[in-house]
CHARMM-style PDB file with segment names, atoms N, HN, CA, C and O in Angstrom:
ATOM      1  N   MET     1      33.246  33.905 174.034  1.00  0.00      PROA
ATOM      2  CA  MET     1      31.862  33.645 173.699  1.00  0.00      PROA
ATOM      3  C   MET     1      31.276  32.668 174.708  1.00  0.00      PROA
ATOM      4  O   MET     1      31.837  31.597 174.939  1.00  0.00      PROA
ATOM      5  N   GLN     2      30.160  33.033 175.302  1.00  0.00      PROA
ATOM      6  HN  GLN     2      29.704  33.903 175.115  1.00  0.00      PROA
ATOM      7  CA  GLN     2      29.522  32.182 176.289  1.00  0.00      PROA
ATOM      8  C   GLN     2      28.359  31.437 175.654  1.00  0.00      PROA
ATOM      9  O   GLN     2      27.646  31.965 174.801  1.00  0.00      PROA
ATOM     10  N   SER     3      28.188  30.195 176.095  1.00  0.00      PROA
ATOM     11  HN  SER     3      28.767  29.766 176.788  1.00  0.00      PROA
ATOM     12  CA  SER     3      27.046  29.429 175.596  1.00  0.00      PROA
ATOM     13  C   SER     3      26.036  29.266 176.729  1.00  0.00      PROA
ATOM     14  O   SER     3      26.395  29.179 177.903  1.00  0.00      PROA
ATOM     15  N   SER     4      24.796  29.229 176.349  1.00  0.00      PROA
ATOM     16  HN  SER     4      24.505  29.300 175.395  1.00  0.00      PROA
ATOM     17  CA  SER     4      23.721  29.123 177.324  1.00  0.00      PROA
ATOM     18  C   SER     4      23.314  27.657 177.464  1.00  0.00      PROA
ATOM     19  O   SER     4      23.046  26.976 176.474  1.00  0.00      PROA
ATOM     20  N   ASN     5      23.271  27.185 178.712  1.00  0.00      PROA
ATOM     21  HN  ASN     5      23.489  27.738 179.516  1.00  0.00      PROA
ATOM     22  CA  ASN     5      22.882  25.796 178.951  1.00  0.00      PROA
ATOM     23  C   ASN     5      21.507  25.457 178.379  1.00  0.00      PROA
ATOM     24  O   ASN     5      21.375  24.423 177.724  1.00  0.00      PROA
ATOM     25  N   PRO     6      20.482  26.274 178.592  1.00  0.00      PROA
ATOM     26  CA  PRO     6      19.170  25.943 178.027  1.00  0.00      PROA
ATOM     27  C   PRO     6      19.190  25.865 176.498  1.00  0.00      PROA
ATOM     28  O   PRO     6      18.459  25.071 175.907  1.00  0.00      PROA
ATOM     29  N   ALA     7      20.022  26.685 175.863  1.00  0.00      PROA
ATOM     30  HN  ALA     7      20.616  27.330 176.344  1.00  0.00      PROA
ATOM     31  CA  ALA     7      20.102  26.645 174.400  1.00  0.00      PROA
ATOM     32  C   ALA     7      20.737  25.340 173.934  1.00  0.00      PROA
ATOM     33  O   ALA     7      20.292  24.734 172.959  1.00  0.00      PROA
ATOM     34  N   ILE     8      21.767  24.919 174.633  1.00  0.00      PROA
ATOM     35  HN  ILE     8      22.129  25.411 175.425  1.00  0.00      PROA
ATOM     36  CA  ILE     8      22.439  23.659 174.268  1.00  0.00      PROA
ATOM     37  C   ILE     8      21.504  22.479 174.509  1.00  0.00      PROA
ATOM     38  O   ILE     8      21.390  21.585 173.670  1.00  0.00      PROA
ATOM     39  N   ILE     9      20.844  22.481 175.648  1.00  0.00      PROA
ATOM     40  HN  ILE     9      20.936  23.207 176.330  1.00  0.00      PROA
ATOM     41  CA  ILE     9      19.923  21.389 175.976  1.00  0.00      PROA
ATOM     42  C   ILE     9      18.758  21.359 174.988  1.00  0.00      PROA
ATOM     43  O   ILE     9      18.328  20.288 174.560  1.00  0.00      PROA
ATOM     44  N   GLY    10      18.258  22.522 174.634  1.00  0.00      PROA
ATOM     45  HN  GLY    10      18.607  23.392 174.981  1.00  0.00      PROA
ATOM     46  CA  GLY    10      17.162  22.602 173.671  1.00  0.00      PROA
ATOM     47  C   GLY    10      17.567  22.105 172.295  1.00  0.00      PROA
ATOM     48  O   GLY    10      16.804  21.410 171.625  1.00  0.00      PROA
ATOM     49  N   THR    11      18.772  22.465 171.880  1.00  0.00      PROA
ATOM     50  HN  THR    11      19.392  23.030 172.424  1.00  0.00      PROA
ATOM     51  CA  THR    11      19.273  22.011 170.575  1.00  0.00      PROA
ATOM     52  C   THR    11      19.464  20.497 170.565  1.00  0.00      PROA
ATOM     53  O   THR    11      19.058  19.820 169.621  1.00  0.00      PROA
ATOM     54  N   ALA    12      20.088  19.967 171.626  1.00  0.00      PROA
ATOM     55  HN  ALA    12      20.418  20.517 172.393  1.00  0.00      PROA
ATOM     56  CA  ALA    12      20.308  18.518 171.712  1.00  0.00      PROA
ATOM     57  C   ALA    12      18.972  17.774 171.780  1.00  0.00      PROA
ATOM     58  O   ALA    12      18.804  16.743 171.130  1.00  0.00      PROA
ATOM     59  N   GLY    13      18.034  18.288 172.557  1.00  0.00      PROA
ATOM     60  HN  GLY    13      18.172  19.126 173.085  1.00  0.00      PROA
ATOM     61  CA  GLY    13      16.719  17.648 172.665  1.00  0.00      PROA
ATOM     62  C   GLY    13      15.967  17.672 171.349  1.00  0.00      PROA
ATOM     63  O   GLY    13      15.346  16.681 170.966  1.00  0.00      PROA
ATOM     64  N   GLY    14      16.019  18.792 170.659  1.00  0.00      PROA
ATOM     65  HN  GLY    14      16.524  19.598 170.970  1.00  0.00      PROA
ATOM     66  CA  GLY    14      15.356  18.890 169.356  1.00  0.00      PROA
ATOM     67  C   GLY    14      15.958  17.950 168.331  1.00  0.00      PROA
ATOM     68  O   GLY    14      15.242  17.324 167.549  1.00  0.00      PROA
ATOM     69  N   THR    15      17.287  17.856 168.340  1.00  0.00      PROA
ATOM     70  HN  THR    15      17.869  18.365 168.975  1.00  0.00      PROA
ATOM     71  CA  THR    15      17.964  16.932 167.425  1.00  0.00      PROA
ATOM     72  C   THR    15      17.557  15.498 167.719  1.00  0.00      PROA
ATOM     73  O   THR    15      17.249  14.730 166.807  1.00  0.00      PROA
ATOM     74  N   PHE    16      17.557  15.143 168.999  1.00  0.00      PROA
ATOM     75  HN  PHE    16      17.807  15.767 169.740  1.00  0.00      PROA
ATOM     76  CA  PHE    16      17.177  13.788 169.405  1.00  0.00      PROA
ATOM     77  C   PHE    16      15.741  13.469 168.993  1.00  0.00      PROA
ATOM     78  O   PHE    16      15.465  12.398 168.452  1.00  0.00      PROA
ATOM     79  N   LEU    17      14.831  14.408 169.254  1.00  0.00      PROA
ATOM     80  HN  LEU    17      15.055  15.278 169.694  1.00  0.00      PROA
ATOM     81  CA  LEU    17      13.425  14.173 168.930  1.00  0.00      PROA
ATOM     82  C   LEU    17      13.176  14.140 167.418  1.00  0.00      PROA
ATOM     83  O   LEU    17      12.217  13.514 166.969  1.00  0.00      PROA
ATOM     84  N   SER    18      14.013  14.795 166.640  1.00  0.00      PROA
ATOM     85  HN  SER    18      14.793  15.304 167.005  1.00  0.00      PROA
ATOM     86  CA  SER    18      13.838  14.753 165.191  1.00  0.00      PROA
ATOM     87  C   SER    18      14.405  13.470 164.587  1.00  0.00      PROA
ATOM     88  O   SER    18      14.027  13.084 163.481  1.00  0.00      PROA
ATOM     89  N   ILE    19      15.304  12.815 165.304  1.00  0.00      PROA
ATOM     90  HN  ILE    19      15.611  13.129 166.202  1.00  0.00      PROA
ATOM     91  CA  ILE    19      15.892  11.559 164.810  1.00  0.00      PROA
ATOM     92  C   ILE    19      14.983  10.369 165.117  1.00  0.00      PROA
ATOM     93  O   ILE    19      14.916   9.427 164.327  1.00  0.00      PROA
ATOM     94  N   ILE    20      14.293  10.399 166.242  1.00  0.00      PROA
ATOM     95  HN  ILE    20      14.348  11.164 166.884  1.00  0.00      PROA
ATOM     96  CA  ILE    20      13.479   9.259 166.692  1.00  0.00      PROA
ATOM     97  C   ILE    20      12.496   8.744 165.630  1.00  0.00      PROA
ATOM     98  O   ILE    20      12.435   7.533 165.421  1.00  0.00      PROA
ATOM     99  N   PRO    21      11.731   9.597 164.956  1.00  0.00      PROA
ATOM    100  CA  PRO    21      10.769   9.060 163.977  1.00  0.00      PROA
ATOM    101  C   PRO    21      11.433   8.368 162.779  1.00  0.00      PROA
ATOM    102  O   PRO    21      10.786   7.589 162.079  1.00  0.00      PROA
ATOM    103  N   ASN    22      12.691   8.645 162.548  1.00  0.00      PROA
ATOM    104  HN  ASN    22      13.216   9.278 163.117  1.00  0.00      PROA
ATOM    105  CA  ASN    22      13.384   8.059 161.393  1.00  0.00      PROA
ATOM    106  C   ASN    22      14.076   6.737 161.709  1.00  0.00      PROA
ATOM    107  O   ASN    22      14.653   6.112 160.819  1.00  0.00      PROA
ATOM    108  N   LEU    23      14.022   6.308 162.964  1.00  0.00      PROA
ATOM    109  HN  LEU    23      13.553   6.815 163.687  1.00  0.00      PROA
ATOM    110  CA  LEU    23      14.676   5.054 163.343  1.00  0.00      PROA
ATOM    111  C   LEU    23      13.722   3.875 163.163  1.00  0.00      PROA
ATOM    112  O   LEU    23      12.567   3.920 163.585  1.00  0.00      PROA
ATOM    113  N   ASN    24      14.222   2.840 162.538  1.00  0.00      PROA
ATOM    114  HN  ASN    24      15.161   2.804 162.195  1.00  0.00      PROA
ATOM    115  CA  ASN    24      13.474   1.579 162.439  1.00  0.00      PROA
ATOM    116  C   ASN    24      13.885   0.687 163.602  1.00  0.00      PROA
ATOM    117  O   ASN    24      15.001   0.797 164.109  1.00  0.00      PROA
ATOM    118  N   SER    25      12.994  -0.186 164.019  1.00  0.00      PROA
ATOM    119  HN  SER    25      12.087  -0.275 163.607  1.00  0.00      PROA
ATOM    120  CA  SER    25      13.344  -1.102 165.102  1.00  0.00      PROA
ATOM    121  C   SER    25      14.481  -2.020 164.673  1.00  0.00      PROA
ATOM    122  O   SER    25      15.257  -2.475 165.513  1.00  0.00      PROA
ATOM    123  N   GLU    26      14.589  -2.297 163.379  1.00  0.00      PROA
ATOM    124  HN  GLU    26      13.958  -1.927 162.697  1.00  0.00      PROA
ATOM    125  CA  GLU    26      15.687  -3.128 162.875  1.00  0.00      PROA
ATOM    126  C   GLU    26      17.024  -2.441 163.108  1.00  0.00      PROA
ATOM    127  O   GLU    26      18.005  -3.094 163.464  1.00  0.00      PROA
ATOM    128  N   ASP    27      17.067  -1.128 162.909  1.00  0.00      PROA
ATOM    129  HN  ASP    27      16.270  -0.599 162.620  1.00  0.00      PROA
ATOM    130  CA  ASP    27      18.298  -0.379 163.117  1.00  0.00      PROA
ATOM    131  C   ASP    27      18.715  -0.396 164.582  1.00  0.00      PROA
ATOM    132  O   ASP    27      19.899  -0.522 164.894  1.00  0.00      PROA
ATOM    133  N   VAL    28      17.750  -0.272 165.471  1.00  0.00      PROA
ATOM    134  HN  VAL    28      16.788  -0.170 165.217  1.00  0.00      PROA
ATOM    135  CA  VAL    28      18.050  -0.276 166.902  1.00  0.00      PROA
ATOM    136  C   VAL    28      18.583  -1.647 167.314  1.00  0.00      PROA
ATOM    137  O   VAL    28      19.568  -1.729 168.047  1.00  0.00      PROA
ATOM    138  N   VAL    29      17.953  -2.708 166.857  1.00  0.00      PROA
ATOM    139  HN  VAL    29      17.153  -2.641 166.261  1.00  0.00      PROA
ATOM    140  CA  VAL    29      18.402  -4.063 167.186  1.00  0.00      PROA
ATOM    141  C   VAL    29      19.799  -4.300 166.624  1.00  0.00      PROA
ATOM    142  O   VAL    29      20.660  -4.853 167.309  1.00  0.00      PROA
ATOM    143  N   LYS    30      20.027  -3.884 165.383  1.00  0.00      PROA
ATOM    144  HN  LYS    30      19.328  -3.435 164.827  1.00  0.00      PROA
ATOM    145  CA  LYS    30      21.341  -4.056 164.761  1.00  0.00      PROA
ATOM    146  C   LYS    30      22.411  -3.303 165.546  1.00  0.00      PROA
ATOM    147  O   LYS    30      23.513  -3.816 165.742  1.00  0.00      PROA
ATOM    148  N   THR    31      22.095  -2.096 165.991  1.00  0.00      PROA
ATOM    149  HN  THR    31      21.200  -1.680 165.831  1.00  0.00      PROA
ATOM    150  CA  THR    31      23.042  -1.297 166.768  1.00  0.00      PROA
ATOM    151  C   THR    31      23.359  -1.963 168.097  1.00  0.00      PROA
ATOM    152  O   THR    31      24.516  -1.996 168.516  1.00  0.00      PROA
ATOM    153  N   ILE    32      22.335  -2.496 168.764  1.00  0.00      PROA
ATOM    154  HN  ILE    32      21.395  -2.469 168.424  1.00  0.00      PROA
ATOM    155  CA  ILE    32      22.552  -3.175 170.043  1.00  0.00      PROA
ATOM    156  C   ILE    32      23.435  -4.407 169.851  1.00  0.00      PROA
ATOM    157  O   ILE    32      24.348  -4.645 170.641  1.00  0.00      PROA
ATOM    158  N   ILE    33      23.168  -5.182 168.815  1.00  0.00      PROA
ATOM    159  HN  ILE    33      22.426  -4.989 168.173  1.00  0.00      PROA
ATOM    160  CA  ILE    33      23.955  -6.390 168.550  1.00  0.00      PROA
ATOM    161  C   ILE    33      25.403  -6.027 168.234  1.00  0.00      PROA
ATOM    162  O   ILE    33      26.325  -6.657 168.752  1.00  0.00      PROA
ATOM    163  N   LEU    34      25.610  -5.017 167.388  1.00  0.00      PROA
ATOM    164  HN  LEU    34      24.860  -4.505 166.967  1.00  0.00      PROA
ATOM    165  CA  LEU    34      26.977  -4.626 167.027  1.00  0.00      PROA
ATOM    166  C   LEU    34      27.732  -4.036 168.215  1.00  0.00      PROA
ATOM    167  O   LEU    34      28.933  -4.268 168.358  1.00  0.00      PROA
ATOM    168  N   ALA    35      27.045  -3.278 169.068  1.00  0.00      PROA
ATOM    169  HN  ALA    35      26.069  -3.090 168.952  1.00  0.00      PROA
ATOM    170  CA  ALA    35      27.694  -2.718 170.254  1.00  0.00      PROA
ATOM    171  C   ALA    35      28.101  -3.831 171.216  1.00  0.00      PROA
ATOM    172  O   ALA    35      29.189  -3.791 171.790  1.00  0.00      PROA
ATOM    173  N   THR    36      27.231  -4.820 171.391  1.00  0.00      PROA
ATOM    174  HN  THR    36      26.347  -4.852 170.925  1.00  0.00      PROA
ATOM    175  CA  THR    36      27.545  -5.955 172.258  1.00  0.00      PROA
ATOM    176  C   THR    36      28.720  -6.740 171.710  1.00  0.00      PROA
ATOM    177  O   THR    36      29.633  -7.094 172.456  1.00  0.00      PROA
ATOM    178  N   LEU    37      28.707  -7.013 170.423  1.00  0.00      PROA
ATOM    179  HN  LEU    37      27.965  -6.725 169.818  1.00  0.00      PROA
ATOM    180  CA  LEU    37      29.799  -7.743 169.800  1.00  0.00      PROA
ATOM    181  C   LEU    37      31.114  -6.974 169.922  1.00  0.00      PROA
ATOM    182  O   LEU    37      32.153  -7.566 170.212  1.00  0.00      PROA
ATOM    183  N   GLY    38      31.074  -5.673 169.706  1.00  0.00      PROA
ATOM    184  HN  GLY    38      30.230  -5.192 169.470  1.00  0.00      PROA
ATOM    185  CA  GLY    38      32.273  -4.848 169.835  1.00  0.00      PROA
ATOM    186  C   GLY    38      32.834  -4.871 171.244  1.00  0.00      PROA
ATOM    187  O   GLY    38      34.049  -4.941 171.427  1.00  0.00      PROA
ATOM    188  N   ALA    39      31.957  -4.812 172.248  1.00  0.00      PROA
ATOM    189  HN  ALA    39      30.970  -4.754 172.100  1.00  0.00      PROA
ATOM    190  CA  ALA    39      32.403  -4.857 173.640  1.00  0.00      PROA
ATOM    191  C   ALA    39      33.037  -6.201 173.972  1.00  0.00      PROA
ATOM    192  O   ALA    39      34.054  -6.254 174.664  1.00  0.00      PROA
ATOM    193  N   ILE    40      32.445  -7.284 173.486  1.00  0.00      PROA
ATOM    194  HN  ILE    40      31.619  -7.242 172.924  1.00  0.00      PROA
ATOM    195  CA  ILE    40      32.985  -8.624 173.744  1.00  0.00      PROA
ATOM    196  C   ILE    40      34.353  -8.782 173.092  1.00  0.00      PROA
ATOM    197  O   ILE    40      35.281  -9.300 173.713  1.00  0.00      PROA
ATOM    198  N   VAL    41      34.483  -8.342 171.846  1.00  0.00      PROA
ATOM    199  HN  VAL    41      33.729  -7.922 171.341  1.00  0.00      PROA
ATOM    200  CA  VAL    41      35.765  -8.452 171.146  1.00  0.00      PROA
ATOM    201  C   VAL    41      36.819  -7.597 171.839  1.00  0.00      PROA
ATOM    202  O   VAL    41      37.952  -8.042 172.017  1.00  0.00      PROA
ATOM    203  N   SER    42      36.470  -6.400 172.224  1.00  0.00      PROA
ATOM    204  HN  SER    42      35.550  -6.038 172.078  1.00  0.00      PROA
ATOM    205  CA  SER    42      37.411  -5.512 172.908  1.00  0.00      PROA
ATOM    206  C   SER    42      37.878  -6.122 174.224  1.00  0.00      PROA
ATOM    207  O   SER    42      39.070  -6.105 174.529  1.00  0.00      PROA
ATOM    208  N   PHE    43      36.958  -6.651 174.992  1.00  0.00      PROA
ATOM    209  HN  PHE    43      35.989  -6.664 174.745  1.00  0.00      PROA
ATOM    210  CA  PHE    43      37.306  -7.273 176.269  1.00  0.00      PROA
ATOM    211  C   PHE    43      38.210  -8.479 176.054  1.00  0.00      PROA
ATOM    212  O   PHE    43      39.200  -8.651 176.766  1.00  0.00      PROA
ATOM    213  N   THR    44      37.873  -9.310 175.077  1.00  0.00      PROA
ATOM    214  HN  THR    44      37.070  -9.170 174.499  1.00  0.00      PROA
ATOM    215  CA  THR    44      38.664 -10.505 174.793  1.00  0.00      PROA
ATOM    216  C   THR    44      40.083 -10.144 174.365  1.00  0.00      PROA
ATOM    217  O   THR    44      41.044 -10.759 174.829  1.00  0.00      PROA
ATOM    218  N   ILE    45      40.222  -9.172 173.501  1.00  0.00      PROA
ATOM    219  HN  ILE    45      39.442  -8.672 173.125  1.00  0.00      PROA
ATOM    220  CA  ILE    45      41.552  -8.749 173.049  1.00  0.00      PROA
ATOM    221  C   ILE    45      42.348  -8.171 174.211  1.00  0.00      PROA
ATOM    222  O   ILE    45      43.549  -8.420 174.315  1.00  0.00      PROA
ATOM    223  N   SER    46      41.710  -7.410 175.079  1.00  0.00      PROA
ATOM    224  HN  SER    46      40.734  -7.208 174.995  1.00  0.00      PROA
ATOM    225  CA  SER    46      42.399  -6.845 176.243  1.00  0.00      PROA
ATOM    226  C   SER    46      42.940  -7.955 177.144  1.00  0.00      PROA
ATOM    227  O   SER    46      44.090  -7.899 177.580  1.00  0.00      PROA
ATOM    228  N   ILE    47      42.126  -8.942 177.417  1.00  0.00      PROA
ATOM    229  HN  ILE    47      41.191  -8.988 177.064  1.00  0.00      PROA
ATOM    230  CA  ILE    47      42.563 -10.072 178.262  1.00  0.00      PROA
ATOM    231  C   ILE    47      43.706 -10.817 177.586  1.00  0.00      PROA
ATOM    232  O   ILE    47      44.681 -11.177 178.246  1.00  0.00      PROA
ATOM    233  N   PHE    48      43.602 -11.052 176.289  1.00  0.00      PROA
ATOM    234  HN  PHE    48      42.810 -10.759 175.753  1.00  0.00      PROA
ATOM    235  CA  PHE    48      44.639 -11.759 175.545  1.00  0.00      PROA
ATOM    236  C   PHE    48      45.963 -10.987 175.568  1.00  0.00      PROA
ATOM    237  O   PHE    48      47.025 -11.577 175.766  1.00  0.00      PROA
ATOM    238  N   LEU    49      45.895  -9.674 175.367  1.00  0.00      PROA
ATOM    239  HN  LEU    49      45.032  -9.195 175.206  1.00  0.00      PROA
ATOM    240  CA  LEU    49      47.118  -8.867 175.380  1.00  0.00      PROA
ATOM    241  C   LEU    49      47.742  -8.835 176.773  1.00  0.00      PROA
ATOM    242  O   LEU    49      48.967  -8.861 176.893  1.00  0.00      PROA
ATOM    243  N   LYS    50      46.926  -8.780 177.826  1.00  0.00      PROA
ATOM    244  HN  LYS    50      45.931  -8.758 177.729  1.00  0.00      PROA
ATOM    245  CA  LYS    50      47.456  -8.845 179.194  1.00  0.00      PROA
ATOM    246  C   LYS    50      48.184 -10.161 179.411  1.00  0.00      PROA
ATOM    247  O   LYS    50      49.263 -10.199 180.002  1.00  0.00      PROA
ATOM    248  N   PHE    51      47.586 -11.228 178.932  1.00  0.00      PROA
ATOM    249  HN  PHE    51      46.709 -11.197 178.452  1.00  0.00      PROA
ATOM    250  CA  PHE    51      48.205 -12.551 179.062  1.00  0.00      PROA
ATOM    251  C   PHE    51      49.548 -12.590 178.347  1.00  0.00      PROA
ATOM    252  O   PHE    51      50.530 -13.098 178.889  1.00  0.00      PROA
ATOM    253  N   LEU    52      49.592 -12.050 177.125  1.00  0.00      PROA
ATOM    254  HN  LEU    52      48.795 -11.637 176.685  1.00  0.00      PROA
ATOM    255  CA  LEU    52      50.845 -12.050 176.368  1.00  0.00      PROA
ATOM    256  C   LEU    52      51.919 -11.203 177.046  1.00  0.00      PROA
ATOM    257  O   LEU    52      53.086 -11.593 177.072  1.00  0.00      PROA
ATOM    258  N   ILE    53      51.543 -10.062 177.588  1.00  0.00      PROA
ATOM    259  HN  ILE    53      50.595  -9.745 177.567  1.00  0.00      PROA
ATOM    260  CA  ILE    53      52.512  -9.186 178.253  1.00  0.00      PROA
ATOM    261  C   ILE    53      53.059  -9.854 179.498  1.00  0.00      PROA
ATOM    262  O   ILE    53      54.263  -9.806 179.753  1.00  0.00      PROA
ATOM    263  N   ARG    54      52.182 -10.479 180.279  1.00  0.00      PROA
ATOM    264  HN  ARG    54      51.205 -10.517 180.071  1.00  0.00      PROA
ATOM    265  CA  ARG    54      52.639 -11.174 181.488  1.00  0.00      PROA
ATOM    266  C   ARG    54      53.568 -12.336 181.131  1.00  0.00      PROA
ATOM    267  O   ARG    54      54.579 -12.556 181.798  1.00  0.00      PROA
ATOM    268  N   LYS    55      53.224 -13.074 180.084  1.00  0.00      PROA
ATOM    269  HN  LYS    55      52.402 -12.895 179.542  1.00  0.00      PROA
ATOM    270  CA  LYS    55      54.045 -14.216 179.679  1.00  0.00      PROA
ATOM    271  C   LYS    55      55.396 -13.737 179.157  1.00  0.00      PROA
ATOM    272  O   LYS    55      56.417 -14.385 179.390  1.00  0.00      PROA
ATOM    273  N   HSD    56      55.408 -12.610 178.453  1.00  0.00      PROA
ATOM    274  HN  HSD    56      54.578 -12.084 178.263  1.00  0.00      PROA
ATOM    275  CA  HSD    56      56.645 -12.083 177.874  1.00  0.00      PROA
ATOM    276  C   HSD    56      57.575 -11.534 178.952  1.00  0.00      PROA
ATOM    277  O   HSD    56      58.793 -11.599 178.787  1.00  0.00      PROA
ATOM    278  N   LYS    57      57.039 -10.993 180.057  1.00  0.00      PROA
ATOM    279  HN  LYS    57      56.049 -10.941 180.191  1.00  0.00      PROA
ATOM    280  CA  LYS    57      57.852 -10.435 181.130  1.00  0.00      PROA
ATOM    281  C   LYS    57      58.554 -11.503 181.944  1.00  0.00      PROA
ATOM    282  O   LYS    57      59.597 -11.237 182.541  1.00  0.00      PROA
ATOM    283  N   LYS    58      58.008 -12.695 181.978  1.00  0.00      PROA
ATOM    284  HN  LYS    58      57.160 -12.911 181.492  1.00  0.00      PROA
ATOM    285  CA  LYS    58      58.611 -13.776 182.795  1.00  0.00      PROA
ATOM    286  C   LYS    58      59.838 -14.339 182.180  1.00  0.00      PROA
ATOM    287  OT1 LYS    58      60.450 -15.246 182.744  1.00  0.00      PROA
TER     288      LYS     58
END
């Protein structure tokens, strides 16, 4: 079964445009804050685990 690029793009675009009116600015801000916090925590844990692995190998 082959899929058509314009059909996929049209479906994705329609879905995106139908979601936009339902978003509150509070939701967008909350999402940005949570994404930033998640990235910071992930980075911090990665650095900490690297430190522990290096210390354990010595």
